[in-house]
C-alpha positions in Angstrom: -42.5 90.8 -26.5 -41.2 92.4 -29.7 -37.6 93.2 -30.3 -35.9 95.6 -32.8 -34.2 92.6 -34.5 -37.5 90.8 -35.2 -39.7 93.9 -36.0 -40.4 96.2 -38.9 -42.7 99.2 -39.2 -45.2 99.1 -42.1 -46.7 102.6 -43.0 -49.7 102.2 -45.2 -50.9 104.9 -47.6 -50.6 108.1 -45.5 -50.7 110.3 -48.5 -52.0 113.5 -50.0 -55.8 114.1 -50.1 -56.5 110.9 -48.1 -54.3 111.9 -45.2 -56.3 115.1 -44.6 -59.7 113.5 -44.9 -59.5 111.0 -42.1 -60.5 111.3 -38.4 -57.9 113.2 -36.4 -55.3 113.6 -39.2 -52.9 115.6 -37.0 -52.8 112.9 -34.3 -52.2 110.3 -36.9 -49.2 112.1 -38.4 -47.8 113.0 -35.0 -47.9 109.4 -33.8 -46.5 107.9 -37.0 -43.8 110.6 -36.8 -42.9 109.4 -33.3 -42.8 105.8 -34.4 -40.6 106.6 -37.4 -38.1 108.5 -35.2 -38.0 105.8 -32.6 -37.6 103.1 -35.3 -34.7 105.1 -36.8 -33.0 105.2 -33.4 -33.6 101.5 -32.7 -32.6 100.4 -36.2 -36.1 99.0 -37.0 -36.6 98.9 -40.8 -39.5 100.7 -42.4 -41.6 99.8 -45.4 -44.2 102.1 -46.8 -46.8 102.1 -49.4 -48.9 104.5 -51.5 -52.3 103.7 -52.9 -52.6 105.0 -56.5 -50.3 108.0 -55.9 -51.1 109.6 -59.3 -54.7 110.2 -58.0 -54.2 110.5 -54.2 -50.8 112.2 -54.1 -47.5 111.3 -52.4 -46.8 110.3 -48.8 -47.1 113.3 -46.4 -43.9 115.3 -46.6 -43.1 115.2 -42.8 -43.3 111.4 -42.8 -41.4 111.0 -46.1 -38.5 113.0 -44.6 -38.3 110.6 -41.7 -38.5 107.5 -43.9 -35.5 108.7 -45.9 -34.2 106.9 -49.0 -36.7 104.1 -49.0 -38.9 104.0 -52.1 -42.6 103.6 -51.6 -44.4 100.5 -52.9 -47.1 101.8 -55.2 -50.2 99.7 -55.2 -53.7 99.4 -56.7 -54.8 96.4 -54.6 -56.1 97.4 -51.2 -53.9 94.9 -49.4 -50.1 95.7 -49.5 -49.6 91.9 -49.9 -51.1 92.2 -53.4 -47.8 93.9 -54.6 -45.2 91.2 -55.4 -42.3 93.6 -54.9 -43.7 94.5 -51.5 -43.9 90.8 -50.5 -40.3 90.2 -51.8 -39.0 93.1 -49.7 -41.0 92.0 -46.6 -39.6 88.4 -46.9 -36.1 89.6 -47.5 -36.0 91.5 -44.2 -36.8 88.3 -42.2 -38.8 90.0 -39.6 -41.8 88.2 -37.9 -43.3 91.1 -36.0 -45.0 93.8 -38.1 -46.1 97.1 -36.6 -48.9 98.4 -38.8 -49.9 102.0 -39.1 -51.8 104.0 -41.7 -55.1 104.5 -43.5 -57.8 103.5 -44.0 -58.2 101.2 -41.1 -61.2 99.4 -42.4 -59.9 98.9 -46.0 -56.2 98.8 -46.8 -55.0 98.4 -43.2 -57.6 95.7 -42.5 -57.0 93.7 -45.7 -53.2 93.9 -45.3 -53.4 92.8 -41.6 -55.6 89.8 -42.6 -53.2 88.6 -45.2 -50.1 89.1 -43.1 -51.8 87.0 -40.4 -52.6 84.4 -43.0 -49.0 84.3 -44.0 -48.0 83.7 -40.4 -46.7 87.1 -39.4 -47.4 88.6 -35.9 -49.4 91.8 -36.6 -49.2 94.6 -34.0 -51.8 97.2 -34.9 -50.9 100.6 -33.5 -54.4 101.8 -32.8 -53.6 105.5 -32.2 -51.7 105.6 -35.5 -54.4 104.3 -37.8 -57.5 106.2 -39.1 -60.4 106.2 -41.5 -62.7 108.9 -42.9 -65.2 108.0 -40.1 -64.7 107.0 -36.5 -67.2 104.1 -36.9 -65.1 102.6 -39.7 -61.9 103.1 -37.8 -63.3 101.3 -34.8 -64.7 98.5 -37.0 -61.4 98.0 -38.7 -59.6 97.7 -35.3 -62.2 95.3 -33.9 -62.0 93.1 -37.0 -58.2 93.0 -37.1 -58.1 92.1 -33.4 -60.7 89.3 -33.9 -58.5 88.0 -36.8 -55.5 87.7 -34.4 -53.9 91.1 -34.6 -52.5 92.5 -31.4 -53.7 96.0 -30.5 -51.0 98.4 -29.2 -50.3 102.1 -29.0 -47.5 104.4 -30.1 -46.1 104.8 -26.6 -46.6 101.2 -25.6 -44.8 99.8 -28.7 -41.9 102.3 -28.5 -41.2 101.4 -24.8 -41.6 97.7 -25.6 -38.9 98.1 -28.3 -36.6 100.1 -26.0 -37.0 97.7 -23.1 -34.7 99.4 -20.6 -34.7 102.9 -19.0 -31.1 103.7 -19.4 -28.6 105.0 -21.9 -28.5 107.6 -24.6 -31.1 105.9 -26.8 -33.5 105.8 -23.9 -33.0 109.6 -23.3 -33.7 110.2 -27.0 -36.8 107.9 -26.9 -38.1 109.7 -23.8 -37.9 113.1 -25.6 -39.8 111.7 -28.6 -42.5 110.3 -26.3 -42.9 113.6 -24.4 -43.5 115.7 -27.5 -47.0 117.0 -28.1 
C-alpha cells in the first residue's frame, strides 16, 4: 500500500496542443485535477514535465494553478529520466512510490515508467489519468507498462489508498473531490 510519506505524483506533458488532441481530454484533465487537489491536501509532492514547450505550449492552465510554484522540467527526451535536473529532484525527494499521469501513454509515459522501474521505483500508473491520440495506443501503453512491472490503478482508488481512513476533515475534503463530476 502506498502512503503520503513514500509517494509523489508525476504529471507528464499535459500541455497545449497535445492536451487537446488526445482521447477524452476533458476526462484526463478532470482526473489529474482531482489527483492534484488530493495530493495537495495529503502533502504528497508533485513533479511535472513539459515536452518541448516552445512548440507544444505550456501545461494546461487549470492544472498549473493546482501545481502552484513548482517549475516544470522541460525536456526533449521522451522519458522524463533523460533530464538530469528531473532525476536530481526525484532523488532528492526520497520517495519510492511514483504515481504517473499524463500523455502520451505509449511514448513519454511508457518510456518514463520503464526507466523508473529499471531504477527500482514502484510505478503506479493511474490508468484513467493517462491518454494518447488514439485509444489503441493508450491501451497498448498501459499493457506494456503493466507487463514491465507497473501497477495499474485509478484516480479514485489511489486517492482512497493515500487517505486510508474514513474520518476527519481531510477525509471530508477528499470525499468532496471524489464526488465531483
